[in-house]
C-alpha positions as CSV (number, residue, x, y, z in Angstrom):
1,X,29.1,-20.8,6.0
2,X,28.5,-17.7,8.2
3,X,30.6,-14.7,7.6
4,X,32.2,-12.8,10.4
5,X,31.7,-9.1,10.9
6,X,35.1,-8.3,9.5
7,X,34.4,-10.5,6.4
8,X,31.1,-8.7,5.8
9,X,32.8,-5.3,6.0
10,X,35.7,-6.5,3.8
11,X,33.2,-7.7,1.2
12,X,31.3,-4.4,1.3
13,X,34.6,-2.4,0.8
14,X,35.7,-4.7,-2.0
15,X,32.4,-4.4,-3.9
16,X,32.5,-0.6,-3.5
17,X,36.1,-0.3,-4.7
18,X,35.3,-2.6,-7.7
19,X,32.2,-0.7,-8.7
20,X,34.0,2.7,-8.4
21,X,37.3,1.6,-9.9
22,X,37.2,3.7,-13.1
23,X,36.2,6.9,-11.2
24,X,38.8,6.3,-8.5
25,X,41.5,5.8,-11.2
26,X,40.5,9.0,-12.9
27,X,40.6,10.9,-9.7
28,X,44.0,9.6,-8.8
29,X,45.5,10.2,-12.3
30,X,44.2,13.8,-12.2
31,X,46.0,14.5,-9.0
32,X,49.0,12.2,-9.5
33,X,51.6,14.9,-10.4
34,X,50.8,16.8,-7.2
35,X,50.0,14.3,-4.4
36,X,48.1,11.5,-5.9
37,X,44.8,10.8,-4.0
38,X,41.3,9.6,-4.3
39,X,38.3,9.5,-1.9
40,X,35.3,7.3,-1.6
41,X,32.0,8.6,-0.5
42,X,29.6,6.3,1.3
43,X,32.2,3.4,1.6
44,X,29.9,1.6,4.1
45,X,26.2,1.8,4.6
46,X,25.5,4.6,7.1
47,X,24.1,2.4,9.8
48,X,27.2,0.2,9.7
49,X,29.5,3.2,9.7
50,X,27.7,4.6,12.7
51,X,28.0,1.3,14.5
52,X,31.8,1.1,13.8
53,X,32.2,4.7,15.0
54,X,30.4,3.9,18.2
55,X,32.9,1.2,19.0
56,X,35.8,3.6,19.2
57,X,36.8,4.7,22.8
58,X,36.1,8.2,24.0
59,X,38.9,10.7,23.4
60,X,39.3,10.9,27.2
61,X,40.4,7.2,27.2
62,X,43.1,7.8,24.6
63,X,46.4,9.6,24.5
64,X,46.5,12.9,22.5
65,X,49.6,13.3,20.3
66,X,50.3,16.6,18.7
67,X,53.1,17.6,16.2
68,X,53.6,20.1,13.5
69,X,52.1,17.7,10.9
70,X,49.3,16.0,12.8
71,X,47.1,15.9,15.8
72,X,45.7,12.5,16.7
73,X,44.3,10.3,19.5
74,X,45.8,6.9,20.0
75,X,45.2,3.9,22.2
76,X,47.7,1.0,22.5
77,X,45.6,-1.2,24.8
78,X,43.4,-2.7,22.1
79,X,42.3,-5.5,24.4
80,X,40.1,-2.9,26.1
81,X,38.2,-2.1,22.9
82,X,35.9,-4.0,20.6
83,X,37.5,-6.8,18.7
84,X,36.5,-5.3,15.4
85,X,39.0,-2.4,16.0
86,X,41.9,-4.9,16.2
87,X,41.6,-6.0,12.6
């Protein structure tokens, strides 16, 4: 059986979460009373992360949304982008 690109990425993320579970739990518990967060360095291999990044459209092709709480670029026409971004 051949895995799809999304299955490969899902498996990599799962393995990373599983291997870092104790540290992630500690980080979350230490911040739980304020906001409750954790972060994961090197979630994907760098070459794969760069490939995923390259699939996103240029900012000029997206709408810019600004508010008091956030500034982001969005694109609703996912059919114009790589299939991996639709997952």
